[in-house]
C-alpha positions as CSV (number, residue, x, y, z in Angstrom):
1,M,-20.8,-55.1,-51.8
2,A,-20.6,-58.1,-49.6
3,D,-17.5,-58.9,-47.6
4,E,-15.5,-62.1,-47.7
5,D,-18.2,-63.9,-45.6
6,G,-21.0,-62.8,-47.9
7,L,-22.3,-60.4,-45.2
8,L,-23.3,-56.8,-45.9
9,P,-21.7,-54.1,-43.9
10,V,-23.7,-52.7,-41.0
11,G,-25.8,-49.8,-41.9
12,L,-26.1,-50.7,-45.6
13,A,-29.1,-52.4,-47.2
14,L,-29.8,-53.9,-50.6
15,E,-31.7,-51.7,-53.0
16,G,-35.4,-52.4,-52.5
17,E,-34.9,-54.1,-49.1
18,N,-37.7,-53.3,-46.6
19,N,-36.4,-52.5,-43.2
20,D,-39.7,-52.9,-41.6
21,D,-39.3,-56.7,-41.9
22,T,-36.5,-56.7,-39.3
23,R,-38.1,-54.5,-36.7
24,A,-39.3,-57.2,-34.4
25,D,-35.9,-59.0,-34.4
26,A,-34.1,-55.7,-33.8
27,A,-36.4,-54.9,-30.9
28,V,-35.4,-58.1,-29.1
29,L,-31.7,-58.0,-30.0
30,F,-31.0,-54.3,-29.4
31,D,-33.7,-53.6,-26.8
32,I,-35.2,-50.7,-28.8
33,D,-38.7,-50.0,-29.8
34,L,-39.0,-49.6,-33.6
35,G,-42.7,-49.7,-33.6
36,D,-44.9,-52.2,-35.3
37,G,-44.9,-52.9,-38.9
38,S,-48.2,-51.2,-39.4
39,A,-47.0,-47.8,-38.3
40,A,-47.1,-45.3,-41.1
41,P,-43.8,-43.9,-42.2
42,I,-42.9,-40.4,-41.1
43,D,-44.6,-37.8,-43.2
44,V,-42.0,-35.4,-44.6
45,D,-43.1,-32.4,-46.5
46,A,-42.0,-32.5,-50.1
47,D,-40.8,-28.9,-49.9
48,G,-38.8,-29.5,-46.7
49,G,-41.2,-27.6,-44.5
50,E,-41.0,-26.8,-40.8
51,G,-39.0,-29.2,-38.7
52,A,-37.4,-30.8,-41.7
53,M,-34.4,-30.1,-44.0
54,V,-34.1,-31.8,-47.3
55,T,-30.7,-32.2,-49.0
56,A,-29.4,-34.3,-51.8
57,N,-26.9,-37.1,-51.4
58,S,-23.5,-36.8,-52.8
59,N,-24.5,-38.9,-55.7
60,G,-27.8,-37.2,-56.1
61,S,-29.8,-40.5,-55.9
62,A,-31.9,-39.8,-52.8
63,P,-32.5,-36.7,-50.6
64,L,-31.6,-36.5,-46.9
65,V,-34.1,-35.0,-44.5
66,A,-32.9,-33.6,-41.1
67,G,-35.6,-33.2,-38.4
68,T,-37.2,-34.9,-35.4
69,C,-39.3,-38.0,-35.8
70,N,-42.2,-39.0,-33.7
71,N,-41.0,-39.0,-30.1
72,S,-43.2,-41.9,-29.2
73,K,-41.0,-44.2,-31.3
74,H,-37.9,-43.5,-29.3
75,K,-38.1,-44.2,-25.6
76,S,-34.3,-44.0,-24.9
77,P,-33.2,-40.7,-23.4
78,V,-30.1,-40.7,-25.7
79,W,-32.2,-39.3,-28.6
80,A,-32.5,-36.0,-26.7
81,D,-28.9,-35.0,-27.6
82,F,-29.1,-36.0,-31.3
83,E,-30.7,-34.6,-34.4
84,E,-31.9,-37.3,-36.8
85,I,-31.2,-37.3,-40.5
86,Y,-33.6,-39.2,-42.8
87,E,-33.1,-40.6,-46.2
88,V,-35.9,-41.3,-48.7
89,I,-35.5,-44.8,-49.9
90,N,-38.2,-46.4,-52.1
91,G,-40.6,-43.7,-51.1
92,S,-40.1,-44.2,-47.4
93,S,-38.2,-41.8,-45.0
94,I,-35.7,-43.8,-43.0
95,C,-33.4,-42.5,-40.3
96,T,-29.9,-43.3,-41.4
97,K,-27.7,-40.8,-39.5
98,V,-27.8,-38.6,-36.4
99,V,-25.9,-35.4,-35.6
100,C,-24.7,-34.8,-32.0
101,K,-26.1,-31.5,-30.8
102,M,-23.1,-30.9,-28.5
103,C,-20.1,-31.5,-30.9
104,K,-21.9,-31.7,-34.3
105,S,-20.4,-35.2,-35.1
106,T,-22.3,-37.5,-37.5
107,L,-23.0,-41.1,-36.4
108,S,-24.8,-44.0,-37.9
109,A,-28.5,-44.4,-36.9
110,R,-29.8,-47.4,-38.9
111,S,-32.0,-49.7,-36.9
112,A,-29.5,-52.6,-37.0
113,A,-26.8,-50.4,-35.3
114,G,-28.8,-49.9,-32.1
115,T,-28.1,-47.1,-29.6
116,S,-25.1,-48.4,-27.6
117,H,-22.6,-46.4,-29.7
118,L,-24.8,-43.3,-29.2
119,K,-24.8,-43.7,-25.5
120,R,-21.1,-44.0,-25.4
121,H,-20.7,-40.9,-27.5
122,Q,-23.2,-39.0,-25.4
123,K,-21.4,-39.8,-22.2
124,S,-17.9,-38.8,-23.4
125,C,-19.3,-35.7,-25.1
126,R,-21.1,-34.5,-22.0
127,I,-17.8,-34.9,-19.9
128,K,-16.0,-32.7,-22.4
129,T,-18.8,-30.1,-22.5
130,D,-18.7,-29.9,-18.7
131,Q,-15.0,-29.4,-18.7
132,R,-15.2,-26.6,-21.2
133,A,-18.0,-25.0,-19.1
134,R,-15.8,-25.1,-16.0
135,V,-12.9,-23.5,-17.8
136,Q,-15.2,-20.9,-19.3
137,S,-16.5,-20.1,-15.8
138,R,-13.0,-19.2,-14.6
139,L,-12.5,-16.7,-17.4
140,S,-12.8,-13.0,-16.8
141,Y,-14.9,-10.9,-19.2
142,N,-14.8,-7.3,-20.2
143,P,-17.9,-5.2,-20.1
144,D,-18.4,-5.7,-23.9
145,G,-18.3,-9.5,-23.5
146,S,-14.7,-10.1,-24.7
147,V,-12.4,-12.2,-22.6
148,Y,-9.4,-11.0,-20.7
149,N,-6.0,-12.2,-21.8
150,W,-4.3,-14.2,-19.1
151,D,-1.9,-12.1,-17.1
152,Y,1.3,-13.6,-15.7
153,K,2.0,-12.5,-12.1
154,P,5.4,-13.3,-10.6
155,K,4.1,-13.1,-7.1
156,V,1.4,-15.6,-7.8
157,A,3.9,-17.9,-9.5
158,R,6.2,-17.7,-6.5
159,S,3.5,-18.6,-4.0
160,E,2.2,-21.5,-6.1
161,L,5.8,-22.8,-6.4
162,C,6.0,-22.7,-2.6
163,R,2.8,-24.7,-2.3
164,L,4.1,-27.3,-4.8
165,I,7.4,-27.7,-2.9
166,A,5.5,-28.1,0.4
167,K,3.0,-30.7,-1.1
168,L,5.6,-32.8,-2.9
169,D,8.5,-32.4,-0.4
170,L,10.7,-31.1,-3.1
171,P,14.2,-29.5,-2.6
172,L,13.7,-25.9,-1.4
173,G,16.1,-24.6,-4.1
174,I,14.3,-26.2,-7.1
175,G,12.8,-22.9,-8.2
176,E,16.2,-21.2,-8.4
177,T,17.8,-23.8,-10.8
178,D,18.3,-23.2,-14.5
179,A,16.6,-26.5,-15.2
180,W,13.4,-25.3,-13.6
181,E,13.5,-22.0,-15.5
182,E,14.1,-23.8,-18.8
183,Y,11.2,-26.2,-18.1
184,I,8.7,-23.4,-17.3
185,V,9.8,-21.2,-20.2
186,R,9.5,-23.9,-22.8
187,A,6.5,-25.7,-21.6
188,H,4.3,-23.2,-19.8
189,N,5.1,-19.5,-19.9
190,P,7.8,-17.8,-22.1
191,R,7.5,-14.7,-19.8
192,F,8.5,-16.6,-16.7
193,V,11.2,-14.9,-14.5
194,K,12.8,-16.2,-11.4
195,T,11.9,-14.2,-8.3
196,F,13.8,-14.3,-5.0
197,G,12.7,-13.5,-1.5
198,L,13.4,-10.2,0.1
199,K,15.3,-11.8,3.0
200,K,18.6,-13.5,2.7
201,V,20.7,-15.2,5.4
202,I,24.2,-13.7,4.6
203,G,26.2,-15.7,7.1
204,L,26.0,-18.7,9.5
205,C,28.9,-19.0,11.8
206,L,29.3,-21.6,14.5
207,I,30.6,-20.2,17.7
208,E,32.6,-23.1,19.1
209,V,33.5,-21.3,22.3
210,K,31.3,-19.9,25.1
211,H,28.6,-17.5,23.9
212,T,29.9,-14.4,25.7
213,G,29.4,-10.9,24.5
214,E,33.0,-10.6,23.2
215,N,32.8,-13.8,21.2
216,I,29.4,-12.9,19.7
217,A,30.7,-9.5,18.7
218,E,33.8,-11.0,17.1
219,K,31.8,-13.4,14.9
220,V,29.2,-10.7,13.9
221,A,31.9,-8.2,13.0
222,C,33.7,-10.9,10.8
223,V,30.5,-11.5,8.8
224,I,29.7,-7.8,8.4
225,E,33.2,-7.0,7.2
226,E,33.3,-10.0,4.9
227,F,30.3,-8.8,3.0
228,G,31.3,-5.1,3.1
229,L,28.4,-3.9,5.1
230,L,30.3,-2.1,7.8
231,D,29.2,1.4,6.7
232,K,25.7,0.3,5.5
233,L,24.0,-0.7,8.8
234,F,21.4,1.5,10.3
235,S,20.1,-0.6,13.2
236,I,20.3,-4.1,14.7
237,T,17.4,-5.7,16.6
238,L,18.3,-8.4,19.1
239,D,16.6,-10.2,22.0
240,N,17.2,-9.1,25.6
241,A,19.9,-11.6,26.4
242,S,22.7,-10.0,28.5
243,S,25.4,-11.4,26.2
244,N,23.8,-9.6,23.2
245,A,23.7,-6.4,25.2
246,K,27.4,-6.7,25.9
247,A,28.2,-7.6,22.3
248,M,26.4,-4.4,21.1
249,K,28.6,-2.2,23.4
250,T,31.5,-3.4,21.2
251,L,29.7,-3.4,17.9
252,T,27.8,-0.1,18.1
253,P,30.7,2.2,17.5
254,M,31.8,0.1,14.6
255,F,28.4,0.2,12.9
256,A,27.8,4.0,13.4
257,G,29.6,4.8,10.1
258,Y,26.4,4.9,8.1
259,M,25.7,8.4,9.4
260,G,29.2,9.6,9.0
261,S,30.6,11.3,12.1
262,K,30.2,10.0,15.6
263,P,27.7,11.5,17.9
264,A,28.7,14.4,20.1
265,P,29.8,13.6,23.7
266,T,27.2,13.8,26.4
267,P,27.2,16.9,28.6
268,S,27.6,14.8,31.8
269,D,30.6,12.9,30.5
270,P,32.7,14.5,27.7
271,N,34.6,11.3,27.2
272,K,31.4,9.3,26.6
273,V,29.3,9.3,23.4
274,K,25.8,7.8,23.2
275,Y,24.3,6.0,20.2
276,H,20.5,6.0,20.1
277,L,19.4,4.0,17.1
278,V,21.9,1.2,16.4
279,H,20.9,-1.3,19.0
280,Q,17.2,-2.1,19.4
281,R,15.8,-4.5,21.9
282,C,13.2,-7.0,20.7
283,A,9.8,-5.7,21.8
284,C,8.2,-9.2,21.8
285,H,10.8,-10.5,24.2
286,I,10.1,-7.7,26.6
287,I,6.4,-8.5,26.4
288,N,7.3,-12.1,27.2
289,L,9.3,-11.0,30.3
290,I,6.4,-8.7,31.4
291,I,3.8,-11.5,31.2
292,K,5.9,-14.2,32.6
293,S,6.3,-12.1,35.8
294,G,2.6,-12.2,36.2
295,L,1.8,-15.7,35.0
296,K,3.7,-17.1,38.0
297,R,0.7,-16.2,40.1
298,F,-1.5,-18.3,37.9
299,K,0.7,-21.3,38.0
300,P,-1.5,-23.4,40.4
301,Y,-4.4,-23.1,38.0
302,T,-2.5,-23.6,34.8
303,E,-0.7,-26.7,36.2
304,D,-4.2,-28.3,36.6
305,F,-5.0,-27.7,33.0
306,R,-1.6,-29.2,32.0
307,T,-2.4,-32.3,34.1
308,A,-5.7,-32.7,32.4
309,I,-4.2,-32.4,28.9
310,N,-1.5,-35.0,29.8
311,L,-4.2,-37.3,31.1
312,L,-6.1,-37.0,27.8
313,N,-3.1,-37.5,25.6
314,S,-1.5,-40.3,27.5
315,S,-3.7,-43.0,25.9
316,N,-4.9,-43.4,22.3
317,Q,-7.9,-45.2,23.7
318,R,-8.8,-42.2,25.9
319,I,-8.4,-39.9,22.9
320,A,-10.8,-42.1,21.0
321,L,-13.3,-42.0,23.9
322,F,-13.1,-38.2,24.1
323,K,-13.7,-38.0,20.4
324,N,-16.8,-40.2,20.6
325,F,-18.0,-38.2,23.6
326,C,-17.7,-34.9,21.7
327,I,-19.6,-36.4,18.8
328,A,-22.3,-37.6,21.1
329,K,-22.6,-34.1,22.6
330,G,-22.7,-32.5,19.1
331,V,-19.3,-30.8,19.5
332,R,-16.5,-31.1,16.9
333,P,-13.7,-33.2,18.4
334,R,-10.2,-31.8,18.5
335,K,-6.8,-32.4,20.2
336,F,-5.2,-30.1,22.8
337,G,-1.5,-29.4,23.0
338,L,0.6,-28.3,26.0
339,D,2.1,-24.9,26.3
340,M,5.8,-24.1,26.5
341,D,7.5,-22.3,29.4
342,V,9.5,-20.1,27.2
343,R,6.6,-18.9,25.1
344,W,3.8,-17.2,27.1
345,N,1.5,-17.0,24.0
346,A,1.5,-20.8,24.0
347,T,-0.2,-20.7,27.4
348,Y,-2.7,-18.2,26.1
349,L,-3.5,-20.4,23.1
350,M,-3.8,-23.5,25.3
351,L,-6.4,-21.8,27.5
352,K,-8.2,-20.3,24.6
353,H,-8.7,-23.7,22.9
354,L,-9.7,-25.3,26.2
355,L,-12.2,-22.6,27.1
356,S,-14.5,-23.3,24.1
357,Y,-14.6,-26.9,25.2
358,K,-15.0,-26.4,28.9
359,D,-18.3,-28.2,29.3
360,V,-17.3,-31.5,27.6
361,F,-13.7,-31.3,28.7
362,S,-14.5,-30.9,32.4
363,V,-17.0,-33.7,32.4
364,F,-14.7,-36.1,30.6
365,I,-11.6,-35.3,32.6
366,N,-13.2,-35.4,36.0
367,S,-14.9,-38.7,35.2
368,N,-11.6,-40.3,34.1
369,Y,-9.3,-38.6,36.7
370,G,-11.2,-40.2,39.6
371,S,-11.8,-36.9,41.4
372,T,-12.7,-33.4,40.6
373,L,-9.6,-31.9,38.9
374,L,-11.2,-28.9,37.1
375,T,-13.7,-26.8,38.9
376,A,-15.7,-23.7,38.1
377,S,-13.0,-21.6,39.6
378,H,-10.5,-22.9,37.1
379,W,-12.6,-21.9,34.2
380,Y,-13.4,-18.5,35.8
381,I,-9.6,-17.8,36.2
382,A,-9.0,-19.0,32.7
383,D,-11.6,-16.6,31.3
384,K,-10.0,-13.8,33.3
385,I,-6.5,-14.7,32.0
386,L,-7.7,-14.6,28.4
387,E,-9.4,-11.3,28.8
388,F,-6.4,-9.8,30.5
389,L,-3.8,-11.2,28.1
390,E,-5.7,-10.5,24.8
391,V,-4.1,-7.1,24.3
392,F,-0.6,-8.6,24.8
393,Y,-1.3,-11.4,22.4
394,D,-2.6,-9.0,19.7
395,S,0.5,-6.8,20.2
396,T,2.8,-9.8,19.9
397,V,1.2,-10.9,16.6
398,T,1.2,-7.5,15.1
399,L,4.8,-6.6,16.1
400,S,6.1,-9.9,14.8
401,G,5.0,-9.0,11.2
402,V,7.5,-9.0,8.4
403,Y,5.5,-7.6,5.4
404,Y,4.8,-4.2,6.8
405,P,6.7,-1.7,9.0
406,T,6.4,-2.3,12.7
407,S,8.3,0.6,14.1
408,P,5.4,3.1,13.5
409,L,3.0,0.7,15.4
410,I,5.0,0.1,18.6
411,L,3.8,3.3,20.4
412,H,0.2,2.4,19.8
413,H,0.8,-1.0,21.4
414,L,2.7,0.4,24.3
415,L,-0.2,2.7,24.9
416,D,-2.6,-0.3,24.8
417,I,-0.5,-2.3,27.2
418,I,0.0,0.4,29.8
419,T,-3.7,1.3,29.6
420,R,-4.6,-2.4,30.3
421,L,-2.2,-2.6,33.2
422,H,-3.4,0.6,34.7
423,K,-7.1,-0.4,34.5
424,S,-6.4,-3.9,35.8
425,S,-4.4,-2.6,38.8
426,K,-7.7,-1.3,40.2
427,D,-9.1,-4.9,40.3
428,Q,-8.4,-6.5,43.6
429,N,-8.3,-9.9,42.1
430,L,-5.6,-8.9,39.6
431,F,-3.6,-6.4,41.6
432,S,-1.1,-9.0,42.9
433,I,-0.5,-10.1,39.2
434,V,-0.5,-6.7,37.6
435,Y,1.9,-5.0,40.0
436,P,5.1,-7.0,39.1
437,M,4.1,-6.7,35.4
438,K,3.9,-2.9,35.6
439,L,7.3,-2.8,37.3
440,K,8.7,-4.8,34.5
441,Y,7.1,-2.5,31.9
442,L,8.5,0.6,33.5
443,K,12.0,-1.1,33.7
444,Y,12.2,-1.3,29.9
445,W,9.8,1.2,28.5
446,K,9.5,4.1,31.0
447,N,12.3,5.7,28.9
448,I,10.8,5.3,25.4
449,P,13.4,4.5,22.8
450,L,13.9,7.3,20.4
451,L,13.3,5.1,17.4
452,Y,9.7,4.5,18.5
453,S,9.1,8.2,18.7
454,F,10.8,9.0,15.4
455,A,8.8,6.4,13.6
456,F,5.6,7.7,15.1
457,I,6.4,11.3,14.0
458,L,7.2,10.1,10.5
459,D,3.8,8.6,10.2
460,P,1.8,11.5,8.6
461,K,-1.1,10.7,10.8
462,G,0.9,11.2,14.0
463,K,3.7,13.8,13.7
464,M,4.6,16.0,16.8
465,R,1.0,16.7,17.7
466,G,0.2,13.0,18.0
467,L,3.3,12.3,20.0
468,F,2.4,15.0,22.5
469,N,-1.0,13.4,23.0
470,V,0.5,10.0,23.4
471,L,2.9,11.2,26.0
472,T,0.1,12.9,27.9
473,I,-1.9,9.7,28.1
474,M,1.2,7.7,29.2
475,Q,1.9,10.3,31.8
476,Q,-1.5,9.7,33.3
477,K,-1.1,5.9,33.3
478,T,2.5,5.8,34.6
479,S,2.8,9.0,36.7
480,F,6.0,9.7,34.9
481,D,6.7,13.2,33.6
482,Y,7.3,13.1,29.8
483,S,7.4,16.9,29.3
484,S,11.2,17.0,28.9
485,Y,11.2,13.9,26.7
486,Y,9.0,15.7,24.2
487,G,11.7,18.4,23.8
488,I,14.5,15.9,23.6
489,V,12.7,14.0,20.7
490,K,12.2,17.2,18.8
491,T,15.9,18.2,19.2
492,K,17.1,14.7,18.3
493,I,15.0,14.3,15.2
494,F,16.3,17.6,13.8
495,K,19.9,16.5,14.6
496,L,19.3,13.2,12.9
497,F,17.8,14.9,9.8
498,N,20.8,17.2,9.7
499,K,23.1,14.2,9.3
500,Y,20.9,12.9,6.5
501,E,21.0,16.3,4.9
502,E,24.8,16.2,5.0
503,K,24.9,12.7,3.5
504,F,22.1,12.9,0.9
505,G,21.4,16.6,0.4
506,A,23.4,16.8,-2.8
507,A,20.9,14.4,-4.4
508,R,18.0,16.7,-3.7
509,S,15.8,16.8,-6.7
510,Q,15.0,20.2,-8.2
511,R,11.9,19.0,-9.9
512,R,8.5,20.2,-8.9
513,A,6.9,18.3,-6.0
514,A,4.6,15.4,-7.0
515,Q,1.0,15.5,-6.1
516,P,0.1,13.2,-3.2
517,A,-1.8,10.0,-3.9
518,S,-5.1,9.1,-2.3
519,I,-4.8,9.2,1.5
520,T,-5.9,6.4,3.7
521,G,-5.2,5.4,7.2
522,K,-5.2,2.6,9.9
523,R,-6.3,2.0,13.5
524,K,-9.2,4.4,13.5
525,Q,-10.1,3.7,17.1
526,A,-6.5,4.2,18.3
527,W,-6.1,7.5,16.5
528,G,-9.5,8.6,17.9
529,R,-8.2,8.0,21.4
530,I,-4.9,9.8,20.7
531,F,-6.6,12.9,19.3
532,R,-9.6,12.8,21.6
533,G,-12.2,13.1,18.9
534,P,-14.7,10.7,17.2
535,G,-12.7,9.0,14.5
536,A,-9.8,11.4,15.1
537,S,-11.6,14.0,12.9
538,G,-10.1,16.9,14.9
539,V,-6.3,16.8,15.4
540,V,-5.4,18.6,18.6
541,G,-2.0,19.1,20.1
542,P,0.6,21.8,20.4
543,S,2.2,23.3,17.4
544,P,5.6,21.8,16.4
545,A,7.2,25.2,16.8
546,S,6.5,25.1,20.5
547,A,9.6,23.0,21.0
548,P,13.1,24.3,20.2
549,S,14.8,22.9,17.2
550,P,18.5,23.1,16.5
551,S,19.9,25.2,13.7
552,L,20.5,23.3,10.5
553,S,23.3,23.5,8.0
554,T,21.1,24.7,5.1
555,S,17.9,26.5,4.7
556,A,16.6,23.8,2.4
557,A,17.0,21.2,5.2
558,A,15.2,23.4,7.7
559,C,12.4,24.1,5.1
560,E,12.0,20.4,4.3
561,L,11.6,19.0,7.8
562,S,9.8,22.0,9.2
563,T,7.3,21.9,6.3
564,Y,6.5,18.3,7.0
565,L,6.0,18.9,10.8
566,D,4.0,22.1,10.3
567,S,1.7,20.6,7.7
568,D,-1.7,19.2,8.6
569,N,-2.0,15.7,9.8
570,V,-3.5,13.1,7.6
571,T,-7.0,12.4,9.0
572,A,-8.2,9.5,6.8
573,Y,-8.0,6.2,8.7
574,E,-9.0,3.3,6.4
575,D,-7.4,-0.1,6.8
576,D,-5.6,-0.1,3.5
577,F,-3.2,2.7,4.3
578,D,0.3,2.0,3.0
579,L,2.8,4.1,4.9
580,L,5.8,3.2,2.6
581,L,3.7,4.0,-0.4
582,W,2.8,7.4,1.0
583,W,6.5,8.3,1.4
584,R,7.2,7.1,-2.1
585,D,4.5,9.3,-3.5
586,H,5.9,12.3,-1.5
587,K,9.6,11.7,-2.2
588,L,9.8,14.7,-4.5
589,T,8.3,16.9,-1.8
590,Y,10.6,15.5,0.9
591,P,13.6,14.0,-1.0
592,V,15.9,13.7,2.0
593,L,13.3,13.1,4.7
594,S,11.8,10.3,2.6
595,I,15.2,8.5,2.8
596,M,15.3,9.0,6.5
597,A,11.7,7.7,6.8
598,R,12.6,4.6,4.7
599,D,15.5,3.8,7.1
600,I,13.5,4.2,10.2
601,M,10.4,2.3,8.9
602,S,12.6,-0.6,7.9
603,V,13.8,-1.3,11.4
604,P,11.9,-4.3,12.9
605,V,11.0,-3.9,16.5
606,S,10.9,-7.6,17.0
607,A,13.3,-10.5,16.3
608,V,10.7,-13.2,16.7
609,S,10.2,-13.8,13.0
610,S,13.9,-14.3,12.4
611,E,14.3,-16.7,15.4
612,S,11.2,-18.6,14.2
613,C,13.0,-19.3,10.9
614,F,16.0,-20.7,12.6
615,S,13.8,-22.7,15.0
616,L,12.1,-24.5,12.1
617,T,15.3,-25.4,10.2
618,G,15.7,-28.6,12.1
619,R,12.5,-29.9,10.4
620,I,13.3,-28.4,7.0
621,L,17.0,-28.7,6.3
622,E,18.5,-32.1,5.5
623,E,21.0,-33.6,3.2
624,R,19.0,-32.9,0.0
625,R,17.2,-29.8,1.2
626,R,19.5,-26.9,1.9
């Protein structure tokens, strides 16, 4: 039927109308080639042969034929994504519809409609197809071809929430609100659960008076008593400030209640008792003191590097010139920051970044300074400093960790440091630098803290045999006799275990011991050095029974600790060893000793990570972010 204007709808034709008469006009109007009028119609097999499919219309008047017409008639690339459907009208096969090969949608294809609508559909359909392909590529498949169901992981959700907060500058506590939980549960994941960090700041108290040892002890004791933790503290790690040391003299007897009774008086002074584990000095602060005593000798050279960096950063124009100079030399441009006097590792990083740019940096600085500021001697000294300080930097990074126990690692790094100092002391160019550093090392670590030795012994790869070998190597490097210290450690660890037996012995499980999990290890090279064998394949050292051990209150206690020490050392040293997991897998074999190992392994040997958190608060906490 015609519309109100007497025009026929697009795509419809009067019965008996010959479409070939309009081909020339359509070719000009729609920019398509419909062929000349003399071209023969497409030959379609009456029986719907190969390449054609004949179906009847809904009214049964004329059949529809699906297939591909002569490609020479369609020059537009749009036809590659469509399958044509022909209708037999007045004995001629005419393409009236097309089916999209990607989404199977049917569209009009009469000559008067042109191809613009097909191009638009092709573009949008390809975009959707590409999106589905990208989603499909991220799916995980089973061996049989089926797809994994998505698995919700709280740790992943927590890390991604942290990324979102950082990117959008959101309040830090948004993930702990009920509104956030309600939004995620309703809109995204019904299994969502709020997770909290392992560390909590339990008290922040402003000391409005002088920071003396007495005032610090008073504030700390108030916080501990307020939260009911007075008999739950095992150890406290503080930096080496004198006020902290004085504070711990007051706090240590108060915090010794976790182990029950007080320690026995010392033989030399019956009125004096000695606590070994409560107060731990930050190892990274001691490393800082050791290195700063040596870096004073490098000061003339490091000051010249600071002058050069200040010269470069004092002008934006000079920074731009250096950038263009680096690009011209084929070097990636970068900025350089100054070090800080209170952080020796900042000096190490400053020199490390400069050393890789020494060619372009020297030329640019000397040309802009007006004279030769940086010479070959400067870079030689910088290279020597980096080589010498590398072991200290690696130790600082490792001992500042928070996601793994650091107390079992400290003896390894003490051994690395004293070995480097001993070797460098034979270098005449470094002797004047190493000598004060070695004196500082011996001041703090000649007498090895018992916690370090206990943690090393409770590492199933070390035990008493490994400790004996470590002490032997240290004796060679420091010329200090550690033979008596070995016996003291053996006696003290049995006494400490005896206290754990009194406190937790009643909870000893009577179940059969669990089978140990797969054994792995860490620091293959270090263990090889300690046990003097390639890859530490052969564990050598005296038998644990060679040192006297005190009598214990129960035979079960003696059996449990002695069994652990007398058993063979673990000799697999892959990087994925999980020490806490090993003790968890063996908690049925060593029910009380595993509790003692948990406490000792949990003591951090460095307070750097905690101090870093407080140092960053000035840039994080504000009125709306608390």
